[in-house]
C-alpha positions as CSV (number, residue, x, y, z in Angstrom):
1,M,0.0,0.0,0.0
2,I,1.3,3.4,-1.0
3,R,1.3,6.1,1.6
4,I,1.4,9.8,0.6
5,N,2.7,12.3,3.1
6,L,0.2,15.2,2.8
7,L,1.7,17.3,5.6
8,P,4.0,19.3,3.4
9,V,1.1,20.1,1.1
10,R,-1.1,21.1,4.0
11,A,1.7,23.2,5.4
12,A,2.2,24.9,2.0
13,R,-1.5,25.6,1.7
14,K,-1.6,27.1,5.1
15,K,1.4,29.1,4.3
16,E,-0.2,30.3,1.1
17,T,-3.4,31.1,2.8
18,L,-1.6,33.0,5.5
19,R,0.4,35.0,2.9
20,Q,-2.8,35.8,1.0
21,Y,-4.4,36.9,4.3
22,L,-1.5,39.1,5.1
23,V,-1.5,40.6,1.6
24,V,-5.3,41.3,1.9
25,C,-4.8,42.8,5.4
26,G,-1.9,44.9,4.1
27,V,-4.0,46.1,1.2
28,V,-6.9,46.9,3.5
29,I,-4.6,48.8,5.9
30,L,-3.1,50.7,3.0
31,M,-6.5,51.6,1.7
32,V,-7.6,52.7,5.2
33,L,-4.5,54.8,5.6
34,A,-5.0,56.3,2.2
35,G,-8.5,57.1,3.0
36,I,-7.5,58.7,6.3
37,G,-4.7,60.6,4.5
38,Y,-7.1,61.8,1.8
39,A,-9.7,62.9,4.4
40,H,-7.0,64.7,6.4
41,W,-5.8,66.4,3.2
42,Q,-9.3,67.5,2.3
43,R,-9.8,68.8,5.8
44,S,-6.5,70.6,5.7
45,Q,-7.5,72.2,2.4
46,K,-10.8,73.2,3.8
47,I,-9.2,74.8,6.8
48,E,-6.7,76.6,4.5
49,N,-9.6,77.9,2.4
50,I,-11.4,79.1,5.4
51,K,-8.3,80.8,6.7
52,A,-7.8,82.5,3.4
53,E,-11.5,83.6,3.4
54,I,-11.1,84.9,6.9
55,K,-8.0,86.9,5.9
56,K,-9.9,88.3,2.9
57,K,-12.8,89.3,5.0
58,E,-10.5,90.9,7.6
59,A,-8.8,92.9,4.8
60,E,-12.3,94.0,3.6
61,I,-13.3,95.0,7.1
62,A,-10.1,97.0,7.6
63,K,-10.7,98.8,4.3
64,L,-14.3,99.5,5.3
65,E,-13.2,100.7,8.7
66,T,-10.8,103.1,7.0
67,I,-13.6,104.4,4.8
68,I,-15.9,104.7,7.8
69,G,-13.2,106.6,9.6
70,E,-12.9,109.0,6.6
71,V,-16.6,109.4,6.4
72,G,-16.7,110.2,10.2
73,K,-13.9,112.8,9.7
74,L,-15.9,114.3,6.8
75,K,-19.0,114.4,8.9
76,N,-17.2,116.1,11.7
77,R,-15.6,118.6,9.3
78,K,-19.0,119.3,7.8
79,K,-20.5,119.9,11.2
80,S,-17.6,122.1,12.2
81,L,-18.1,124.2,9.0
82,E,-21.8,124.4,9.6
83,D,-21.2,125.6,13.2
84,K,-18.7,128.2,12.0
85,S,-21.1,129.3,9.2
86,K,-23.9,129.7,11.8
87,V,-21.6,131.8,14.1
88,I,-20.5,133.9,11.1
89,E,-24.2,134.4,10.1
90,K,-25.1,135.3,13.6
91,L,-22.3,137.8,13.8
92,K,-23.2,139.2,10.5
93,N,-26.9,139.6,11.5
94,G,-25.8,141.1,14.8
95,R,-23.6,143.6,12.9
96,Q,-26.4,144.5,10.5
97,G,-29.2,144.6,13.0
98,P,-28.3,147.9,14.8
99,V,-27.6,149.6,11.4
100,R,-30.9,148.5,9.9
101,L,-32.7,149.5,13.2
102,M,-31.3,153.0,13.2
103,D,-31.9,153.3,9.5
104,E,-35.6,152.3,10.0
105,L,-35.9,154.6,13.0
106,S,-34.7,157.5,10.9
107,N,-37.3,156.6,8.3
108,V,-40.2,156.8,10.7
109,I,-39.3,160.1,12.3
110,P,-41.3,163.0,10.8
111,K,-39.4,166.2,9.6
112,K,-40.5,168.3,12.5
113,A,-39.4,165.8,15.2
114,W,-36.0,164.6,16.4
115,I,-34.6,162.1,18.9
116,L,-32.7,163.1,22.0
117,S,-32.0,159.7,23.5
118,F,-32.4,156.0,22.5
119,S,-31.9,152.8,24.5
120,E,-32.4,149.2,23.6
121,N,-33.0,146.4,26.2
122,G,-33.4,143.0,24.6
123,A,-36.6,143.2,22.5
124,S,-37.7,146.5,23.9
125,I,-36.6,150.1,23.1
126,T,-37.3,153.4,24.7
127,L,-36.6,156.8,23.3
128,T,-37.1,160.5,24.1
129,G,-37.4,163.4,21.7
130,E,-38.9,166.7,20.8
131,A,-41.5,167.7,18.2
132,V,-43.1,171.0,17.2
133,N,-46.6,169.7,18.2
134,E,-48.7,166.7,19.2
135,E,-49.6,165.9,15.6
136,V,-46.0,165.3,14.7
137,I,-45.7,162.9,17.6
138,S,-48.9,161.1,16.6
139,D,-47.5,160.8,13.0
140,M,-44.3,159.3,14.3
141,M,-46.2,156.7,16.4
142,I,-48.4,155.9,13.3
143,N,-45.2,155.4,11.2
144,M,-43.7,153.2,13.9
145,D,-46.9,151.1,14.0
146,K,-46.7,150.6,10.2
147,S,-43.1,149.6,10.3
148,A,-42.1,146.0,10.3
149,F,-39.5,146.7,12.9
150,F,-41.7,148.0,15.8
151,G,-44.7,146.8,17.6
152,D,-46.8,147.9,20.7
153,V,-45.7,151.5,20.3
154,K,-46.8,153.5,23.4
155,L,-46.5,157.1,24.4
156,T,-44.9,157.2,27.9
157,Q,-44.7,161.0,28.4
158,I,-45.4,164.3,26.8
159,T,-44.5,167.7,28.2
160,N,-44.1,171.3,27.0
161,S,-40.5,172.4,26.3
162,G,-38.7,175.1,24.4
163,S,-39.6,178.7,24.8
164,E,-42.6,181.0,24.2
165,A,-41.2,182.1,20.9
166,N,-40.4,178.5,19.9
167,P,-42.6,176.1,21.8
168,K,-42.0,172.4,21.5
169,K,-43.3,169.1,22.9
170,A,-40.9,166.7,24.7
171,F,-42.1,163.1,24.5
172,G,-41.1,159.6,25.4
173,L,-42.0,156.5,23.5
174,S,-41.6,152.7,24.2
175,A,-41.9,149.9,21.6
176,R,-41.2,146.2,21.1
177,L,-38.6,145.2,18.5
178,L,-39.9,142.8,15.9
179,N,-38.0,140.6,13.4
180,P,-38.9,142.0,10.0
181,A,-38.6,140.0,6.9
182,E,-35.9,141.1,4.4
183,G,-37.1,144.0,2.3
184,Q,-39.9,145.2,4.5
185,L,-38.4,148.4,5.6
186,S,-40.6,151.4,5.4
187,Q,-40.0,154.2,2.9
188,P,-37.7,157.1,4.1
189,Q,-39.5,160.1,5.4
190,S,-36.8,162.1,7.3
191,S,-33.5,161.8,9.2
192,L,-32.5,161.9,12.9
193,S,-30.9,165.3,12.5
194,N,-32.2,168.2,14.6
195,P,-34.1,170.6,12.5
196,S,-33.1,173.4,14.9
197,G,-36.6,174.3,15.8
198,E,-37.9,174.2,12.2
199,K,-41.7,174.7,12.2
């Protein structure tokens, strides 16, 4: 009877199976490592892209902040110029106000009357003067009432003055200053000059 020793064949098969198993395991491990490496690379690329986007946005923000700062400076400069313009306008109006007031006052005084004193206190004025008679004083009050500069014109006193040869009436008036629109000055009628007792 012939006997065949199968041990070497079985050992070779086992060895081949083990080798194949190791090869498969190696391939699987390599594939897993490759997958992990690819996933890591993708994640790294995503992180780099996000970092680049963040830097880009930060640059845009810095640029916008610069623009906003310039706009703020321009707004402050505009406000400063507006404030200065208001001050200049106020000074200009303050300079012109007394001139226009005296000009208007000279316009409302009749020829046969003249002013001796004048004072201004806020929105009120008081004045004293002389006229040849009561009618001239009445004319002056009517002229002041018609003027856009004066309101609430009141006669505060009236007395005889001058001499028998040249009688006059001393008077006092009070009025409230108004804020006339431009171009509403009354038409000239006389000046503040003393007519030297002209009748």
